[in-house]
N, C-alpha and C positions, 0 to 999 in steps of 0.2 A: 405236414399232415393236414389233411383236410376233411375231417370226419364229417359225415353227413347225417341227418336225423332218418331214423328208421321209417318212418311214415310223418304226415303232416301233423299228427295228432300225438305225438310223442311227449308232449307234455301239457298239463292241463292248463286251461285259461285263468283259474283262480285256485288259489292254494289257502288252507284254513279260513276260506268262505270270503276270502278279499281277493279284488281283482290284481294281477300282475299284468306288468308290461311283458306279454308273452315272448316277443322278440327280443328283448333286452336280456331276459332270463335264460331263453335258448343260447343264446351267443355266448353267455358267461358260462353254461354249464359246458359248452365245446370248448372256449379256450381254458377251463379250469381243467378238465378232461387232458388236453394237450400239455399244458403246464405239469401235470401230475407225470404224464409220460417221460418228458424231458427231464424233469427231476431224477426220477428214478433210472433212466437210462444213466444220466451223466454222474450222478453222486452215490446211486444206490441208497436214497436216502426217503425219508418219510416227509412229503411235501405238507406244507399246512393249508389243508384243505379249506378249514373254515376263515382263515384270513383270505385266501384268494376270493373267495364267495362274498365275504364282506365288503373286501376292496373293489370287486368288479359291480356290486347292486347294493350300495349301502342301504339305499332307501328302503329294501326289502329286509337284508340280511341283517342288518345294524340299526333298524328304524328306532329313534328314541322313544317313540310315542307307543311301542309295543311293549309287552311286559318281556322279561327274562325267557320266561317257557315259550312264548311266542317265538321268540328270536331261536331259542334253541331248536324248537320243532319245524324251523323253516331251514336253518342248518342242515339238520339230520335230511329233512327232505331232499336238499340240495345234494347232499354227499350221496344219497342213494340214486339220484338223476344222473350225476357224474360216473358213478361206477356202471350204472344201465347203458350209459351211453358206451363207455369204455369195453363193456362186455358185448356190444353189438359191433365193435372193430377189432377186437384182439381175441383169438381162439384161446380158450382156458389152457389146452395143451401147450400153446406157446408159452404161456405165462409159466408153467412149470417146468418145461423144458430148460 
C-alpha cells in the first residue's frame, strides 16, 4: 500500500502554534495509516495508534518538555490526520461491507 496525500497542503506546517517537521509528520501519518490497515486486516484487532505515533515521532508526540495536555492534543490531532488519510483511500462502503 502506498497512499499519497490528497494535496500538497494536506497537513499544517505547525500545530499548537509550534513548527513541526512537516515531511516527518506526513510520512509518519502515512506509516501509521498503513499500520492500522495491516493490523485490522490481519488480526481484526484495535491497533495502538498512540504508541505508533509516539514511536514514529517522539520529539513531537512524546516531548518531555511539553505538558501532558499538549501531548494529548497532539496525539488527538495525529489520530484525526490518520483517519482523514484513510478516508481518502478507503471508501466508507468498503468498510461497512
